[in-house]
Each structure stands twice: as C-alpha cells, then as structure tokens.
C-alpha positions as semicolon CSV with decimal commas, in nm:
position;residue;x (nm);y (nm);z (nm)
1;M;-0,888;-0,763;0,908
2;A;-0,950;-1,005;1,199
3;S;-0,887;-0,769;1,443
4;S;-1,228;-0,594;1,342
5;L;-1,441;-0,893;1,447
6;P;-1,566;-0,953;1,792
7;G;-1,444;-1,115;2,069
8;H;-1,240;-1,079;2,392
9;R;-0,918;-1,276;2,277
10;D;-0,660;-1,136;2,036
11;L;-0,597;-1,319;1,733
12;P;-0,210;-1,366;1,675
13;A;-0,086;-1,128;1,444
14;S;0,054;-1,359;1,204
15;R;0,177;-1,711;1,186
16;Y;0,525;-1,524;1,102
17;D;0,737;-1,326;1,307
18;L;0,660;-0,951;1,244
19;T;0,918;-0,838;1,433
20;N;1,168;-0,893;1,139
21;Y;1,144;-0,781;0,792
22;W;1,148;-1,139;0,647
23;G;0,874;-1,259;0,840
24;R;0,654;-0,951;0,734
25;V;0,767;-1,006;0,373
26;R;0,612;-1,370;0,409
27;H;0,304;-1,212;0,591
28;S;0,260;-0,979;0,299
29;M;0,298;-1,229;0,053
30;D;-0,029;-1,378;0,240
31;I;-0,216;-1,019;0,223
32;S;-0,117;-0,982;-0,160
33;D;-0,202;-1,347;-0,276
34;P;-0,422;-1,302;-0,571
35;S;-0,612;-1,605;-0,503
36;T;-0,795;-1,447;-0,224
37;L;-0,972;-1,262;-0,478
38;F;-1,169;-1,554;-0,552
39;T;-1,313;-1,596;-0,209
40;S;-1,708;-1,634;-0,205
41;S;-1,919;-1,426;0,037
42;T;-2,013;-1,780;0,157
43;S;-1,647;-1,872;0,231
44;L;-1,574;-1,523;0,400
45;E;-1,870;-1,553;0,634
46;N;-1,729;-1,906;0,742
47;S;-1,414;-1,738;0,808
48;K;-1,527;-1,476;1,002
49;Q;-1,738;-1,710;1,216
50;L;-1,440;-1,943;1,274
51;I;-1,207;-1,640;1,390
52;T;-1,522;-1,543;1,613
53;R;-1,549;-1,883;1,782
54;Y;-1,149;-1,847;1,845
55;K;-1,199;-1,509;1,986
56;T;-1,482;-1,581;2,200
57;G;-1,275;-1,869;2,360
58;E;-1,491;-2,166;2,173
59;I;-1,170;-2,269;1,984
60;Q;-0,883;-2,277;2,190
61;S;-0,573;-2,286;1,974
62;M;-0,472;-2,212;1,629
63;N;-0,458;-2,442;1,344
64;D;-0,420;-2,463;0,984
65;E;-0,787;-2,393;0,906
66;L;-0,791;-2,097;1,137
67;W;-0,482;-1,946;0,965
68;Q;-0,625;-1,979;0,633
69;A;-0,935;-1,816;0,763
70;K;-0,734;-1,529;0,890
71;K;-0,542;-1,499;0,571
72;T;-0,897;-1,448;0,382
73;V;-1,035;-1,200;0,627
74;D;-0,712;-1,001;0,655
75;S;-0,670;-0,960;0,268
76;T;-1,067;-0,886;0,252
77;L;-1,179;-0,670;0,550
78;H;-1,049;-0,318;0,640
79;P;-0,918;-0,343;0,978
80;D;-1,121;-0,021;1,105
81;T;-1,456;-0,088;0,943
82;G;-1,471;-0,447;0,922
83;K;-1,613;-0,412;0,588
84;P;-1,496;-0,577;0,258
85;V;-1,257;-0,328;0,052
86;I;-1,400;-0,275;-0,292
87;L;-1,216;-0,593;-0,484
88;P;-1,003;-0,389;-0,727
89;F;-0,846;-0,155;-0,459
90;R;-0,757;-0,445;-0,212
91;M;-0,370;-0,542;-0,169
92;S;-0,455;-0,867;-0,323
93;S;-0,557;-0,710;-0,622
94;F;-0,278;-0,449;-0,653
95;V;-0,043;-0,606;-0,878
96;L;-0,321;-0,676;-1,132
97;S;-0,490;-0,336;-1,103
98;N;-0,167;-0,154;-1,148
99;L;-0,049;-0,392;-1,460
100;I;-0,199;-0,234;-1,748
101;V;-0,156;0,122;-1,597
102;T;0,221;0,087;-1,551
103;A;0,262;-0,079;-1,901
104;G;0,084;0,220;-2,030
105;M;0,331;0,479;-1,844
106;L;0,641;0,262;-1,982
107;Q;0,538;0,277;-2,315
108;P;0,827;0,395;-2,533
109;G;0,787;0,732;-2,716
110;L;0,497;0,841;-2,552
111;S;0,310;1,167;-2,678
112;T;0,231;1,452;-2,468
113;W;-0,132;1,364;-2,442
114;G;-0,052;1,009;-2,393
115;T;0,167;1,104;-2,095
116;V;-0,119;1,296;-1,953
117;G;-0,347;1,055;-1,997
118;W;-0,169;0,756;-1,843
119;Q;-0,044;0,979;-1,538
120;V;-0,410;1,057;-1,485
121;T;-0,524;0,713;-1,506
122;N;-0,259;0,619;-1,239
123;Q;-0,340;0,888;-0,982
124;S;-0,705;0,799;-1,016
125;L;-0,621;0,453;-0,935
126;N;-0,385;0,550;-0,648
127;V;-0,661;0,793;-0,498
128;A;-0,909;0,478;-0,483
129;I;-0,656;0,258;-0,345
130;N;-0,568;0,533;-0,078
131;A;-0,892;0,619;0,029
132;S;-1,029;0,260;0,026
133;N;-0,725;0,134;0,278
134;A;-0,658;0,461;0,500
135;N;-0,710;0,485;0,856
136;K;-1,095;0,540;0,896
137;S;-1,099;0,692;1,219
138;S;-1,053;1,025;1,036
139;P;-1,267;0,994;0,732
140;L;-1,206;1,259;0,416
141;T;-1,505;1,461;0,294
142;T;-1,585;1,456;-0,072
143;R;-1,451;1,813;-0,108
144;M;-1,117;1,717;0,037
145;L;-1,109;1,397;-0,194
146;A;-1,147;1,603;-0,491
147;T;-0,892;1,872;-0,411
148;S;-0,640;1,603;-0,307
149;Y;-0,725;1,429;-0,633
150;A;-0,662;1,734;-0,851
151;L;-0,335;1,842;-0,686
152;A;-0,221;1,483;-0,728
153;V;-0,287;1,491;-1,086
154;G;-0,141;1,798;-1,133
155;A;0,217;1,718;-0,964
156;S;0,210;1,377;-1,177
157;C;0,169;1,559;-1,492
158;G;0,391;1,858;-1,401
159;V;0,681;1,613;-1,314
160;A;0,641;1,392;-1,617
161;L;0,605;1,695;-1,896
162;G;0,864;1,887;-1,714
163;L;1,130;1,629;-1,726
164;N;1,031;1,534;-2,084
165;A;1,078;1,885;-2,167
166;V;1,420;1,941;-1,969
167;L;1,583;1,606;-2,104
168;P;1,638;1,696;-2,499
169;R;1,819;2,016;-2,335
170;L;2,082;1,823;-2,170
171;R;2,327;1,801;-2,455
172;R;2,630;1,717;-2,240
173;L;2,472;1,378;-2,229
174;S;2,511;1,123;-2,493
175;A;2,209;1,019;-2,695
176;P;2,184;0,689;-2,516
177;A;2,217;0,822;-2,181
178;R;1,939;1,084;-2,262
179;A;1,721;0,768;-2,389
180;T;1,795;0,594;-2,050
181;L;1,670;0,891;-1,849
182;G;1,380;0,930;-2,058
183;R;1,254;0,587;-1,970
184;L;1,277;0,665;-1,605
185;V;1,052;0,985;-1,626
186;P;0,738;0,789;-1,543
187;F;0,934;0,658;-1,225
188;A;1,031;1,023;-1,112
189;A;0,669;1,123;-1,190
190;V;0,478;0,807;-1,022
191;A;0,720;0,837;-0,694
192;S;0,699;1,196;-0,639
193;A;0,323;1,239;-0,704
194;G;0,266;0,883;-0,547
195;A;0,412;1,019;-0,239
196;L;0,225;1,350;-0,237
197;N;-0,085;1,172;-0,306
198;V;-0,058;0,981;0,025
199;F;-0,023;1,324;0,227
200;L;-0,285;1,489;0,037
201;M;-0,517;1,177;0,070
202;R;-0,475;1,138;0,427
203;S;-0,414;1,516;0,520
204;Q;-0,718;1,506;0,757
205;E;-0,541;1,250;0,963
206;L;-0,236;1,483;1,007
207;K;-0,485;1,766;1,138
208;T;-0,686;1,561;1,370
209;G;-0,481;1,264;1,445
210;I;-0,542;0,887;1,440
211;D;-0,690;0,647;1,713
212;V;-0,409;0,493;1,918
213;Y;-0,481;0,196;2,159
214;P;-0,294;0,036;2,439
215;V;-0,063;-0,258;2,368
216;R;-0,169;-0,540;2,610
217;R;0,115;-0,667;2,829
218;A;0,198;-1,012;2,861
219;G;0,008;-1,051;3,180
220;D;-0,309;-0,879;3,079
221;D;-0,583;-1,130;3,039
222;G;-0,704;-0,992;2,704
223;K;-1,070;-0,936;2,795
224;G;-1,279;-0,696;2,650
225;E;-1,263;-0,476;2,348
226;Q;-0,958;-0,235;2,308
227;Q;-1,082;0,112;2,369
228;S;-0,891;0,403;2,179
229;L;-0,705;0,621;2,417
230;G;-0,769;0,931;2,192
231;K;-0,640;1,069;1,866
232;S;-0,269;1,138;1,795
233;K;-0,131;1,367;1,543
234;K;0,227;1,225;1,607
235;A;0,106;0,878;1,537
236;A;-0,068;1,002;1,230
237;R;0,257;1,173;1,106
238;L;0,446;0,867;1,139
239;A;0,156;0,635;0,988
240;V;0,137;0,874;0,662
241;G;0,488;0,925;0,652
242;E;0,562;0,549;0,640
243;T;0,300;0,484;0,423
244;A;0,424;0,747;0,161
245;L;0,806;0,584;0,177
246;S;0,638;0,262;0,138
247;R;0,489;0,388;-0,194
248;V;0,806;0,491;-0,326
249;F;0,960;0,166;-0,242
250;N;0,705;-0,042;-0,414
251;S;0,725;0,211;-0,742
252;T;1,105;0,201;-0,760
253;P;1,151;-0,149;-0,901
254;V;0,835;-0,182;-1,086
255;M;0,887;0,163;-1,272
256;V;1,298;0,113;-1,310
257;V;1,372;-0,263;-1,368
258;P;1,107;-0,321;-1,650
259;A;1,203;0,018;-1,842
260;L;1,573;-0,052;-1,836
261;I;1,555;-0,428;-1,929
262;L;1,302;-0,338;-2,223
263;A;1,553;-0,071;-2,320
264;R;1,815;-0,341;-2,337
265;L;1,603;-0,582;-2,514
266;E;1,488;-0,318;-2,760
267;Q;1,855;-0,332;-2,925
268;Q;1,820;-0,700;-2,973
269;R;1,775;-0,828;-3,341
270;W;1,495;-1,049;-3,234
271;L;1,276;-0,798;-3,075
272;R;1,356;-0,490;-3,339
273;T;1,231;-0,757;-3,604
274;R;0,895;-0,836;-3,409
275;P;0,755;-0,498;-3,281
276;R;0,449;-0,641;-3,176
277;L;0,600;-0,832;-2,918
278;V;0,728;-0,546;-2,716
279;L;0,395;-0,490;-2,542
280;P;0,363;-0,852;-2,418
281;V;0,722;-0,839;-2,309
282;N;0,676;-0,514;-2,108
283;L;0,373;-0,667;-1,934
284;G;0,547;-0,970;-1,867
285;L;0,836;-0,774;-1,702
286;I;0,621;-0,551;-1,507
287;L;0,402;-0,844;-1,362
288;T;0,713;-1,035;-1,301
289;T;0,871;-0,777;-1,110
290;S;0,545;-0,658;-0,933
291;I;0,477;-0,983;-0,776
292;F;0,813;-1,003;-0,601
293;A;0,848;-0,610;-0,523
294;L;0,499;-0,571;-0,348
295;P;0,537;-0,793;-0,065
296;L;0,893;-0,653;-0,020
297;A;0,773;-0,304;-0,021
298;L;0,464;-0,360;0,207
299;A;0,709;-0,551;0,471
300;V;0,920;-0,223;0,511
301;F;0,725;-0,095;0,788
302;P;0,443;-0,292;1,033
303;Q;0,093;-0,286;0,954
304;R;0,005;-0,237;1,323
305;Q;0,264;-0,001;1,407
306;R;0,369;0,074;1,783
307;M;0,502;0,369;1,965
308;S;0,617;0,471;2,325
309;V;0,342;0,676;2,469
310;D;0,668;0,920;2,563
311;R;0,650;1,024;2,216
312;L;0,326;1,133;2,193
313;E;0,090;1,402;2,348
314;G;0,098;1,484;2,703
315;F;-0,285;1,390;2,757
316;L;-0,192;1,025;2,604
317;K;0,073;0,986;2,860
318;D;-0,162;1,038;3,125
319;K;-0,406;0,787;2,999
320;A;-0,175;0,522;2,904
321;G;0,073;0,579;3,171
322;E;0,443;0,644;3,162
323;G;0,671;0,402;2,993
324;R;0,398;0,192;2,792
325;E;0,325;0,135;2,422
326;V;0,037;0,225;2,210
327;E;-0,047;0,073;1,869
328;F;-0,246;0,214;1,592
329;N;-0,330;0,103;1,249
330;R;-0,070;0,247;0,984
331;G;-0,301;0,215;0,652
332;I;-0,160;0,089;0,321
C-alpha cells in the first residue's frame, strides 16, 4: 500500500469517505479490481515514484493521476513490507483465484473423496491468501504455518463429511428439504473452517500482539515516519476477529446464493435436458455473486483500524497519552 512508501506527508487514505460503509465499498472495489493484475513492473514503479513525489512535497495536491497511482499501489503492495503480494493471492485476484475452487465445492452429488479433495484445495488457497496478506509485524514460522494448515484442513473436512453423514438421518425433513440443506454443506464447512483458518494462521499475532501507531491530530505537521508505540495483544484480537468475521460475510453469499439458484434451475426442463450446461451456469452464478460480494464483505471493517488508547495495555497509554487514538493494519 501507499503507506509503505517513504515521505513525510501522509497520502489521503482514499478518495472516498472511509468513515461510512458505502465509502469503504467503493474503496474496496478499487482494491479488488482485477484490471490491476495487468499492471507492469514499469507502471508500478512509476506509480510508486509519483506517490513518493507527493509524500516528499514535490507534488502539492492530489489529482486523477495520483489517485490512479494509489489504486495501483494499494492493490499490489503489502502495507507493512512495501513488497508486491504474490499475484494469485492479492485481493484483486480473489474472485478469479476462488472461482474454480468454489465451483468444485458446489458441484451436486460430490463423492466423499471429491468433498475431501475440494476442501483441501480450498483451505490450501485460504492459507496462501492469509499468509500473504497478514500483518507482518508478527511473522509465522514454517512449523506454525504447517500446523495451522493441517488443523484447518481437518476442521473443514470434518464439518463437510460430518454434515453429509447426518443429513440422510433427518427423516422428519422432506426429501427436497434435505437436498437443499445438502447444497449448503459446503458453506457450513467453508465458513467455519475459514474463520478458524484466520485464527490459526495469525495465532502468533494473538500471542505477541501487533504494532500500533499514533493517529496524527489535525494540527500535526505530518513530518517524519510514524514510529510504532509497541505491540498490542488487544489490538491483535480485534484485528484477527474482524478479519475472521469478514471471511464469513464473504463466503455467505458466494456459497449460498449460487447453490440455491442452481438447485432451482436444475428443476427446469431446459437445464435437465442439457446437463453439460450445469458447470458453465454454476461458474457464471459464482462469478457474478463474487464480484458483488467481495467489496461488500471487505468494507464491513476498515483496513486501517483505530482504537482508543484507553482500551489498550497500560504501557501503551503511557506512550500515547490518555484519550488519544492509535491505528493499526487489520490485515485481510
């Protein structure tokens, strides 16, 4: 993100109002815009130089070119390291990276091995996205990464296989009702394991805390790099918790809406007589829902979250001063 680039001036967080939900939705649409995936290294460098010129005072005010440069940098660089996030694991690639995996999990009539295979694939992708976008002030070791991955895969497969085994025994429900609930099994597995995945992958942050920074007041001159006040476990709990909830919010429409619509369409004669159309129809439903759902989910919580110092550990109150606010990178 632009915040990782050098300079004594703070770049405006967004051209939209991030204090309200719809402003964050419009901002999230910029971050998740797939067109930024085609940004060349030359274009990225030009964008970084343009932003640096603003932050060092060479350019005095924001303009359309600067806003475009910020969009490019924010969707490409990690806010803590300043390095490009690996392309398939960027938020701008989230919809495309998850399209095939989601379609696989939502296939009607999956076998046990098919269920396990797609859940393993999905959790592997989740681990990669979580690790690539997590707050880097508390990095994960290889051992912690492997342990978190194994537990997430076990939880995901356990929920999916367990629900698939229980549903046929619900005799009080009609066959159509059981079939509908069966379509929602992947959602239950993804939502529960996805939230658990975030907590497992970022468990080190919960143990050691994450860096928090003072929020500059309106009268501050904005000069100098912001220095971390220290690591806060309370800020880490808020950051990780909000990210886990965001994953649930994101998976809800993507895993529920296409599954229910497809179940209804499969009752139509035109699709029953053309079974080869089931896969492209499924992909289309997932793609359309994902495009609209991702910005809505990302916008639920601010990316740069703020907290009152009074809610943090005592030593941070002494450093920041009573009544002030701190901010931190929530992670994605």
